[in-house]
N, C-alpha and C positions, 0 to 999 in steps of 0.2 A: 504494499500501500504505499510507502516510503517514496517508491518510483513513481508511483500516479501522483502523489501531491506534487511532487517534483514538476511532473512534465505539467501536470495542468497552470502550476503557477508560475512557468515560462512562456506557456505557449497561451494561456487566453489573455494575459494582457495588448497583446497586440493585432485581439478584434477592432478595434475602433478604427485603427489604422489602418488597419484593411479595408474597411469599408470607405474610408479617408481616400486611399486611393484610386477609387472610381471618378472622383472629382477633382483630385492632385494626386497625381502617380507619383511624382517627384519627392512631396514634402513628404504624403505617407510611405513611401520607399524609406527615403532618410529617418521616419519617427522610427518605423518598424526596425531597422539595424541599430538604431540606438535603443531600443526597450531590449531588444533581444541582448545586446551587449552589455548593459547592465542587469539583465537577470542571468548572466551567463556567470559575470563578475561577483555578485552576491551571492551566485551559488556555492562560488568558490571560497568566498571569505564568510559564507553561512549566515547571510543575511539577505535569504530570496527575495523578501517581502519589499526591498529596495524598487523593483523592478516594478512591482504592481502598484507603489506610489506616486514614483514617475510618472508611469502610465495614466494614473489616476487623474490626478493633477493638470498635464501635458492634454489631456480629453476634454476636462473642464473648462481650460481656459480655450481650445478650439470650440468650443460649443457656446462659451460666453460672446466672443470675438465675431462669432459667424451668423449669430441669430440674436431675435431679443432688441434690447435699449442701445447696444454701444454701435452697433449697424445704426441703428435709426439717428442717431444724432450724430457721429460721424459719414455720414450720407456712403459708407463705400463699409462693405464685407470684406472682412479680413483675411480670411481662411471660407473661401465660397464652397457649401456642401450640398452635392447635389440630393441626399436626401435626410433632412437634418432630423427625423422622427428616427430612421434607423441608426444613424451615429450616436443619438440619445439614447435608444432603448442599448446599444450595444455596451455605453458606459456602464450597465451594471454587471457587464461580465467582466467587468474589473473588479468591482467589490467582490463577487465570487472568488476571483483569484487572489486576492488579499487577503480571505478567509484560509483559501484552500494553502497560502504560505505564511499562515499565522499555525496551522495543523500541520504544516510541515516543520516546524519549528518546532514546536511542541513535542510532535513524533521524536524527532530524533536528541531531544533535551530529556521526556523519559524515558525513553530508549539506554542512553547515557548513564541514567540515574538510577536505574531500576538494573541495570548488569552490574554497577559497580557495587553494590546494595547485595550482590549475591544473589539475585533471583535467576529462575531458567531462563534463559534469552528465548525461548521457543513460545514461553506461555507469556511470557511480554510483549513479544510479536503477536500474537494473535490476538489476545488483550486488546491492543491498541488498533491493531487493525479490525476489531470490529466496533470499535468507538469511531475511530475514523468513517469508515464505512458507513454505520449510522448515520451521524453528522452529516456526512454528505448528502446520504438520501433525504431528509429530512430540508436541509440547506437549498437540494435542486427544488426539490417540489414549491417552497415557497418563492425559489427565484422565478419556477416556471409561473405562479398563479400570477405574481406582480407582473410580469413581462404580458400575461396576456391580458390583465389591465391597463396596462400601459396601453397596447398596440390598438386594444376596444376603444381607448379614450380617443386613440390621435386619428384611428380610422373614422370615428364617428367625427360628422363636422357639428361641432359645438361651437359659436362662437364666442363664448367665454370660455373657454378651456385649450391651452394653446400649448405645444408639445413639451416647452419647458413645464408647464405646469402641472401637465401627465406625467413628467420626469419626477416631481418634488411627490405628488402621490404615488406614484410608483416605489420612491424610496423608504415614504413613511408603511406603506403597506409591506414591502421588504422586510421591514424592522420589524413592524408589529408580530407578522406570522412567524420570521424566525427567532422572534424573542420568545413567544408562546409556546413554539414548538422544542426550543433547548430547557424552558421551562419547566415542561411536559416529561422531558428526556430527562431531568436531574430529580424533579418529583416521583417518579418511576423507581430509580434506581436507589 
């Protein structure tokens, strides 16, 4: 499971920038290369979450400068997006990768700690793998539900809800569902 977490943590943060390549191939390619480089360096330095944080901040800056009040005030879109709603929705995949990178760090830390205390390594791996598997299942369910709500809001043409507001509603829904599921997991164990 450790390898799965590492791969998810390295690959998922580039998703919005692959979508950005549809409108700006050069900027998207440069950002993908930069984000992957940061991820590989972070993996070597045991700080895999750095890639997700850099990707999240970069994607939010692109989202803010390509839509909303900043382009309206400046009368120019700094980074034009072909599909702002798709780009905004893909930002949540970075948040998911941030969680997987934190799970990866915890997995490595607990594995090292329990092994140094003399616990059986196979039992520790099994227990950590089961924990990570269930956490990923619940987080994936909450991610899917939130994305469905987000895209339902974006697809329906309601003049009061723009894609950015839908993104905020999505984030709140995602946080509420994931916190509820994690509380239920803690309560049942």
